C-alpha positions in Angstrom: 90.5 110.9 75.1 92.5 109.4 72.0 91.4 107.4 69.1 93.3 105.6 66.5 91.7 106.6 63.6 91.2 104.9 60.3 90.7 107.4 57.2 88.1 106.5 54.5 86.7 107.7 51.4 83.2 108.0 50.0 84.3 104.4 48.2 84.8 102.7 51.6 82.4 99.8 52.4 83.0 99.4 56.1 81.8 96.1 57.5 80.4 95.3 61.2 83.4 93.6 62.1 85.7 96.8 61.0 83.2 98.6 63.3 83.8 96.4 65.7 87.3 96.4 65.6 87.7 100.3 65.0 87.7 103.1 67.4 87.2 105.8 65.3 87.2 107.0 61.8 89.0 110.0 60.1 86.9 112.2 57.4 89.0 114.0 55.1 87.8 117.3 54.3 88.1 117.0 50.7 85.7 113.8 50.5 83.5 115.4 52.6 83.0 119.3 51.9 79.2 119.3 53.3 80.8 118.6 56.5 83.8 120.0 56.5 83.1 121.2 60.4 83.6 117.8 61.7 87.0 115.6 61.3 86.3 112.9 63.8 83.8 110.5 64.3 83.3 107.7 66.8 81.1 105.2 65.4 79.5 102.5 68.0 79.1 98.9 67.3 75.1 99.5 66.6 75.8 102.4 64.7 74.0 104.6 67.1 75.5 108.0 67.3 78.2 109.6 67.1 80.9 112.2 69.0 82.7 114.5 67.4 86.4 116.3 68.3 85.4 119.3 68.9 84.0 117.4 72.1 82.9 114.5 74.0 79.7 114.2 74.2 79.0 117.0 71.4 76.9 119.7 72.7 73.0 118.9 73.4 71.0 119.3 70.6 73.2 119.6 68.3 71.9 119.0 64.5 74.7 118.2 62.0 75.8 115.0 59.7 77.2 112.0 61.5 78.0 108.6 60.5 75.6 106.0 61.1 75.2 102.3 59.4 73.1 100.6 57.2 73.7 97.4 56.3 77.1 96.9 56.3 77.7 100.6 54.8 78.8 104.0 56.3 76.3 106.6 55.0 76.1 110.3 56.1 72.6 111.5 57.5 71.8 114.6 59.4 70.3 113.9 62.9 69.6 115.9 66.2 71.5 114.8 69.5 69.3 113.3 72.2 69.8 114.6 75.7 72.5 113.4 77.7 70.2 113.1 80.6 70.5 109.5 82.2 74.4 109.2 82.3 75.3 108.1 85.4 79.4 107.2 85.1 81.4 105.4 87.7 85.0 105.0 88.1 84.6 100.9 88.9 81.2 99.4 87.7 82.1 96.1 89.9 81.0 98.2 93.3 78.6 100.4 94.5 79.2 103.9 94.0 79.2 105.1 98.3 81.4 104.2 101.3 80.5 104.3 104.6 82.9 106.2 106.4 80.9 105.9 110.3 77.5 105.0 111.4 75.8 107.7 110.1 77.8 108.8 107.9 78.8 108.2 104.1 80.8 109.7 101.0 80.2 109.1 96.9 83.3 107.9 95.3 85.6 110.2 93.1 85.4 109.6 89.6 81.3 109.6 89.5 80.5 111.8 86.7 76.4 112.6 86.8 74.1 114.1 84.5 71.0 116.1 86.2 68.6 117.1 83.8 71.4 118.4 81.4 73.9 119.4 83.7 76.9 117.4 83.8 78.3 117.1 87.6 81.7 115.5 87.9 82.6 114.5 91.8 86.2 114.1 91.0 86.9 113.9 94.7 85.4 111.7 97.2 82.3 113.9 99.0 80.4 113.6 101.6 76.8 113.1 101.6 74.5 115.7 103.5 72.4 113.2 106.1 69.4 114.3 107.9 68.8 113.3 111.5 68.9 109.1 111.1 66.2 106.9 112.6 67.1 103.3 113.0 65.2 101.2 110.7 64.4 103.5 108.0 65.3 103.6 104.5 66.7 106.8 102.5 67.4 108.2 99.1 70.4 109.7 97.8 69.9 112.7 95.7 72.0 115.0 93.6 71.2 118.2 92.6 72.6 120.5 89.3 74.7 122.1 91.7 76.6 119.7 92.5 75.1 118.8 96.5 74.1 115.3 97.3 72.1 114.8 100.0 70.4 111.8 101.7 66.5 112.0 102.5 63.4 109.7 104.0 61.4 110.8 100.6 62.0 108.7 97.8 59.6 110.3 95.2 60.4 113.9 95.8 63.8 116.0 95.2 64.7 117.4 98.8 64.0 121.0 97.7 63.4 123.4 94.5 65.7 123.0 91.5 66.8 120.1 89.7 67.6 116.8 91.7 68.0 113.2 90.1 67.9 110.3 92.9 70.9 107.9 92.3 70.8 105.4 94.9 70.1 104.7 98.8 70.8 103.5 102.1 69.3 101.4 105.1 69.8 103.1 108.6 69.6 99.6 110.7 68.5 99.7 114.1 72.0 97.4 115.0 75.2 96.7 113.7 75.9 93.7 111.4 77.8 90.3 113.0 81.5 90.3 113.1 81.5 86.6 113.9 79.0 83.7 114.3 77.8 85.3 117.2 75.0 88.0 116.1 75.7 91.5 115.6 74.6 94.5 118.4 72.0 97.1 118.8 73.9 100.2 117.7 72.1 101.8 115.3 74.2 102.5 112.3 74.0 102.5 108.2 74.1 99.1 106.7 77.0 99.0 104.4 75.3 95.9 102.7 72.7 97.8 101.8 73.9 100.9 99.8 72.6 100.5 95.9 73.0 103.0 92.8 71.5 103.2 89.8 74.1 100.7 88.1 74.4 98.3 91.4 71.2 97.6 92.9 68.5 94.2 93.6 67.0 93.4 90.3 63.6 94.0 91.6 61.4 97.1 91.4 61.9 98.2 95.1 65.5 98.3 96.6 64.2 99.2 100.3 64.7 97.3 102.8 67.1 95.0 101.1 70.9 94.3 102.0 73.7 92.4 99.5 74.6 89.3 100.3 78.3 87.7 99.5 78.3 89.9 96.2 75.8 87.3 94.8 72.0 88.6 95.6 69.8 90.5 97.8 67.9 89.7 100.4 65.4 91.6 102.4 66.8 93.0 105.9 63.5 91.7 107.8 60.8 89.3 107.7 57.9 89.5 105.9 54.9 91.7 107.4 51.3 91.4 107.7 51.1 94.2 106.0 54.0 94.1 103.5 51.4 94.6 100.1 51.5 98.8 101.5 54.9 98.3 103.7 56.6 96.7 101.4 58.3 93.0 102.1 61.0 94.4 104.4 60.0 96.6 106.6 61.6 97.5 110.3 58.9 97.0 113.5 55.8 95.6 111.9 53.9 92.6 112.9 55.4 89.6 111.1 53.4 87.4 108.8 52.6 83.5 109.7 49.8 81.1 110.1 48.6 82.7 112.7 48.6 86.3 111.5 48.2 85.6 107.8 49.8 88.4 105.3 47.3 90.8 102.9 46.9 89.4 99.5 48.0 91.6 97.1 45.8 93.2 94.2 47.6 91.0 91.3 46.0 88.0 92.9 42.8 88.9 93.3 43.2 91.1 96.5 41.3 94.2 97.7 43.9 96.1 99.9 42.4 94.7 103.0 41.5 90.6 102.7 44.5 88.4 104.0 45.1 85.3 103.2 42.9 82.4 105.1 47.1 80.9 106.1 50.3 81.0 105.4 51.3 78.4 103.0 54.5 77.4 100.7 52.2 78.5 98.4 50.9 81.2 99.6 54.6 82.4 100.5 55.6 81.6 96.5 52.8 84.1 95.5 53.4 87.1 97.9 57.5 86.8 97.0 56.7 87.1 93.1 54.2 89.9 93.9 57.5 91.9 95.0 59.7 90.6 91.9 61.5 88.5 94.6 61.7 84.9 95.5 61.7 82.8 98.8 65.5 81.8 99.5 67.0 78.0 98.1 69.4 76.1 101.0 72.1 77.8 99.7 70.8 80.9 99.8 69.5 80.7 103.1 72.8 79.1 104.5 74.5 82.1 102.8 72.1 85.0 103.9 71.8 83.9 107.8 75.9 83.2 107.9 77.2 85.5 111.3 73.9 84.4 113.5 74.1 83.4 116.7 74.6 79.2 115.7 72.6 76.4 117.3 70.4 78.8 119.6 67.1 80.4 119.7 65.6 83.7 120.8 63.3 81.4 123.8 59.8 83.5 122.7 57.7 84.5 119.8 59.1 88.1 119.0 56.2 89.0 116.9 57.4 91.8 115.3 60.8 93.0 113.0 62.3 94.5 115.8 65.7 94.7 117.4 66.4 94.3 120.9 69.4 92.9 123.2 67.9 89.4 122.3 66.8 89.8 118.9 70.5 91.3 118.2 72.0 87.8 118.7 70.2 86.5 115.6 71.4 89.6 112.9 73.7 88.4 110.1 77.1 89.7 108.5 75.4 90.7 106.0 72.5 92.8 108.4 69.6 90.2 107.8 67.6 90.8 111.3 66.2 88.0 113.2 67.6 85.6 110.3 67.6 82.1 113.1 66.1 81.0 115.9 63.4 83.1 115.4 60.7 82.1 113.3 61.4 79.2 109.8 61.3 80.8 106.9 59.7 78.8 103.9 62.3 77.6 101.2 61.8 77.5 97.8 63.1 73.9 97.5 61.2 70.9 97.4 62.1 67.3 98.2 60.8 64.1 99.6 57.1 62.9 98.9 54.8 64.4 101.2 52.0 62.5 100.0 50.7 59.4 98.9 51.2 58.7 95.1 48.3 59.8 94.4 46.1 63.1 93.4 46.3 65.7 96.2 43.9 68.4 96.0 45.9 70.7 98.2 46.4 74.1 96.5 42.8 75.8 97.3 41.1 75.1 94.3 43.9 75.4 91.5 44.5 72.2 90.7 46.0 69.0 92.0 49.6 67.5 92.9 51.0 63.9 91.9 53.1 62.5 94.6 53.7 66.0 95.6 57.2 66.6 97.6 57.5 68.5 101.0 58.2 71.8 101.3 61.0 72.8 103.0 61.6 75.6 105.7 64.4 77.3 106.9 66.5 78.2 110.4 64.1 77.2 113.2 62.0 79.4 115.4 62.2 80.4 118.7 61.5 77.2 120.7 64.3 75.1 118.7 66.8 75.5 120.9 70.5 74.5 119.5 68.8 73.1 116.3 68.4 76.7 115.3 71.0 78.2 113.0 72.1 79.0 109.2 71.9 75.2 108.1 68.7 74.7 110.0 66.5 73.1 107.7 63.0 71.2 108.3 61.4 69.0 105.3 58.3 67.9 107.4 55.5 70.1 106.1 53.1 69.7 103.0 53.1 73.1 101.1 49.6 73.3 102.3 50.8 73.3 105.7 50.3 76.8 107.7 51.5 77.0 111.1 52.3 79.5 113.7 55.9 79.2 113.8 56.7 79.5 109.8 57.5 83.1 108.1 59.0 84.1 105.4 61.9 86.2 103.6 62.8 87.7 100.6 65.5 87.5 98.0 66.1 88.2 94.7 69.3 88.7 91.8 71.7 91.3 91.7 71.7 93.6 88.7 74.8 94.9 87.8 75.2 97.7 84.8 78.7 99.3 82.8 
């Protein structure tokens, strides 16, 4: 690591602009005799602590005299360096750190540095992830140990074995493959390569499980919302789908007690449930993207009832691995437009105020009996937001979080 130094003495006043423009400062021993053992210092924009030439970074827990900023003046003060635990460096911050190498195989990319506790683990070459026997429709966490082992497991809260471990990401092992054209996918279980996430490349919601990255832009739930979403998560394989005839349970933050269900599944309730997960219902633009690759102008024929994968359902998998993306059940959209009621107050919100000249709520994709009307660009602007129907469910999306 090389820096172009700036030589200064005790009389220098270093402004914030100069800190921003300079990468390093050379401290002469003659000027700072009390700090003769520190010759080089790197000063950050915020004046946060710094690294010396004897090692980047300085030894964990070392106490010494380092440069910080106080207004526009640099001064010495004695501080103790914190732990490096938490460092997660990737060779390319614009991509996820994992690569799919087979239906059930993956690697961590070369050039990845991870601190597990206070132990630096460096993957200088691409390294295979140790996999368990994979189960279709399951989310896996990826853990790294202080000894350099990297392993996938279904346990997202406890390490695979004894010792010091750190969870750094995960993926979804789907019950079928993604679409390669606009004709759906297949029923061969495999890793969905768009579901890989890591600590710096992931959905912006709290729980990244059961989601897939659409067009490098936003994340979508792989599955339609289930009736037990508040315990299973909003995207779960092989569960009963929530709709107007099978409403989901009410989240506790909105007054639920763990067993209370909505009496219906309206646009209002779908928006509320999505918010409980830190997610949203899709806009029309988002839906058209997430459903791309489904078999267009086609419907399933019968109600699927559950989030499943069959030789029928695989026709409606998208490029990104969104399952039952269209032609199975409509999903509520975020958009509203066109008056659904007269230019007057309408008490249609179940006691939560009224709407004046309320717009209609949209739903997307088509349901099992829509035939050729279904597809990735199918939209229906018929329903009032208070409507509840057995052919309308939901699928949630959230923003993409990418950190340097």
